[in-house]
N, C-alpha and C positions, 0 to 999 in steps of 0.2 A: 402713655395712656392713663397711668395713675389709677385712681379708685372711682368706680362707678356705683351708684346706688339706684336700684330699679324697684319701684313700687308696682304691685301687680305682677311680680316677677316669677310666680310659680307656674304660669301657664300663658298661652296665647302669645301676643306680640311681645310682652315683657320678657317671657322666657326665651323667645327667639333673639331678642336683643342681647340677653345674657350670654347665649351661645356665641353670638357674633363677636362681642367684645372680649370674651374669654379666649377665643382663638387669637385675638390680637395681643394677648398678654396682660390685659387689665385685671385688676382685683375687683371683685364684684360682691355686693351685698344685695340679696334678694329679700324683698319685703312683701308679705301677703298674710292673709288671715289663717288659711287652712294649713295646719301643721303637716299633715300627711302629704299634701301636694308640695309643700316646701322641701320636705325631706327627699322626695323623689326628684324634684328639680335640682337640688343640691348635688346629688349623685350624677345626674345627667350633665350638668355644667362642668363639674370637676372632671368628668370623663372627657368632655370636649377639650378642656384646657390641657389635659394630659396627652391626648392624641396629637394636639397641635404643638406639643413641646413648650407650651407657654408656662410662665412661672407665677402667674397671678393667683391670689388666694380667693376662695369663694366661701361666703358665709351667708346665713339666713337669719331673719328676725320675723317672728310672728307678731303682727300688730294690725289693728283696725285703724288705718290712717284717717278715717272719716270721723273718728270719735274723740277720744281723750287727748287733749293737747299735751298734757304732761307726759303721756306715754310716747307721743311722737318726739318731743324734745329729748327724752331719755334715749329713745331709739337712735336718733342722730348722734348724740354724744357717745353712746356705746359703740356705734359703728365706726366713728372716727377714731376712737381710742384704740381700736384694734387694727384698723386698716389705714389710718391717716386721713388727712383732709379729703373731703369729697370733691372730685374734679368735675364729675358730671352726674346730674340728677335726672333720671328719666321717669316721669310721672305716667305710668301705664295703668294704674288701678282705675277701674271703671266698669260699669255694666249698663245694659239697656233693657227696658221692658216696653214692648210695643202694645199699646192699648188705647182705646178712646179716652180723650181728656177727662170726661166726667166720671170715668170708671177708675181713675187713679185715686187710691186711698190717701189720706193725709200722711200716713206712715210711709207709704211707698214714695210719695212726693218728696218727703224729707230725705229719704235714703238716696233717691236719684240725685238730688242736689248735693248732699253731703259727700257721697262717694265720687261723683263725677267732677265736682268743682271744689267744695270746701276742703276736702282732704288734700288736694294738690296745693291749695293756698297755704294751709298750715305747715306742711312739711317743707314747702319751698321757702317760706319765711325763715325757717330755722336754718336751712342750708345756705341761703343767701348771706346770712350774717357771717358764716364761716368763709364763704367764697370771697366776700369783700375783704376780709382780713388777708386772704391768700393772694388777692389781686388777680384772680383768674377763675374760670369755671364755665360750664355749659349747663343750661337748664332746658329740658325738653318737656313740653306739655303734649299729651296725646288727646287731641280733639277728635273730630270725625267729619266726614263729608256732611253728616247731619248737623254739624255745627255751623255749616255755611248755607245749608238748604233745609228748611223745615219740611218734613215729610209726614203725611198722614200716619198717626199712631205714635209719633215720637215728639210730642209737644214739650214735655219737661226735659227729656233727654237732650233734644236739640237746644233748648234754652241753656242747660248747664254746659254743654260742649261749646256753645257759642260764647258763653261768658269767659271761657278759658282763652279764647282768641283775643278779646279785649284786654284781659289781664296781661297776656303776653305782650301785646303792643305797648302798653304803658310801662310794664316792667323792663322791657328792652331799653327804653330811654333811661330809666333809673340806673341800670347796672352797667351800661356801656362804658362809663368812665373807669370802671373797675376791671376792664378787660373780661367781662362776662357776657356771653352771648345767649340768646334765647331762640329756640326752634319750636315750631308748632307742627305736629304731625297730623295729617288728615287721612286716616285710613278709610278705604271703601269697605264694603262688606268683606270680612276676613274669616277664613275657616278656622275658628277657635272654639273651645268649649263654651265660651260666653255667647258666641253666635248661635250655637245649638240650643242653649237655654232660651235665648231671645226668641227663637222661632216658635217656641211652645205657646206663646201668648199673642203672636202677631195676628191682627185682623187680616182678612183676605185682601183688603185694599193695599195694606202695607206689603204683603207678600208679592202681589202682582207688580207693584211699583219697584220693589227691590230686585226682582228677577231680571229687570232690564239692564242692570248695571254689572252683573257678573260677580264672581266670588274669587278673592285673592288668597294666596298662602301667607301665613304669618311671617315666614322667613323672608319673603319678598318685601313685605312692608318694613320689617325690622332692618334689613340690609340697607334700604334706602334711607331710613331714619338715621341710622348710625353715620352713613356717608354724609348726609346733609348737615347733621349736627356738628360733625367734626370740621366741616369746611365753613361753618358759621352761617348757613342759610337760615332765614327766618321761617321758610315754608318747606314742608316735606310731604310728598304724596306719591301715589303710583296710579297707573292706569289713565285712560283717556278721560273718563269722567272726572277724576281728580284733577287732571291738568286743566280741563275746561272750567271747573268750579273755582279753583284757586286763581286762575287767570281773571275770571269775571269778578271775583270778590277781593282782589288785591287792594284796591282803593289806596289807603294811606299806609299800607304795611311798610315797615322799615326795610331797608336794604343794607344789611350789615356787611356783606361781602359782595361788592359790585361785580368783581371778576367772576365769582362763582354764580351769581344770580343774573348776569347780563342777558342770557338767553330767555329766562323767564320774564325779565323786564321788557325785552323786545316783543315777546309774545303778547304781553299786556297792552302794548301800544298798538300792535298791528291786528290783533285778533279779537279784542273785546267786543267790537261791533258785530262781528260774525257770530261769536259765541252767544251774544245776547239774542240774536235772531233765532239761533238754534234752540236756546233755552225756552223761548216762547212755545215752540212745538213740543218740547219735552213736558213743560208744565201743562199744556193742553192735553197731552196723553195721560198725565196723572189725573187731571180733572175728569177725563172721560172714564177712566177706571172707577173713580169714586162715584160718578153719576150712574154708571151701569150697575154697580153693586147695590147702590141705593134703590134703584128701580127694581132690582131682583127681590130685595127685601119687601118692598111695598107690594109687589105682585104676590109674593108668598103669603103675606098677611091677608090679602083680599081673598085668596083661595082657601084659607082656613075656615 
């Protein structure tokens, strides 16, 4: 299992991944900005490793991966000097703010792009150099179902998460000769502190659309992520909505492990036409929600 580095590792899916791999005996570095959350996560993951009788080490680094490139380079070097070469990088750092496109400030727009996309680019560049020298490694990008389907209120968030998908597709080709695999995780709505914060600004249209998909546990998403990444699958998701969207959007996605991904490949051949028909009804229901709320606002203004 060697050494794993997890960004956004102090809470949510990233923390759940840390618990999963710690139970498997991996050494783990958790990277996040909030020092207090990191300290709490450190004790929790160490406790998990101890209960499992695993011998992996757990350490933390406080850093803003969306910002200073020099800090990120230093972070990777310090982590590898204490734990050894990074075998698996899990990019979980990210956040969402749901609001109308014209209401997003330039500062928030930059932050959404930097945290959800640029930060993963910078740290992955640094880790890839080391992985190529070692001739092995696994890179995981945490996108979102919103990276496959644009939803009311998530314009820039969807754009940033969608960009991760295309980055992963191209990077997969570059690193394959070095025995490095790339996995993209597409979580649905997941019960995390970030999701609670996201709900504070959601327009009513976004809330109504999101409610139709259900809410998943972070441990469930993390367990599937780890399983799919270790077997070399390009795609990882949970739930029926995730299965349908990843089947519809597979297109030219690479198949790194045909044996592991044969079932998904077969579903893409046999079910794409059916899922496309179903998607039309789903999109119609989304449009109906938007129209209804728009009409309510117009009626409210007329009555004032």
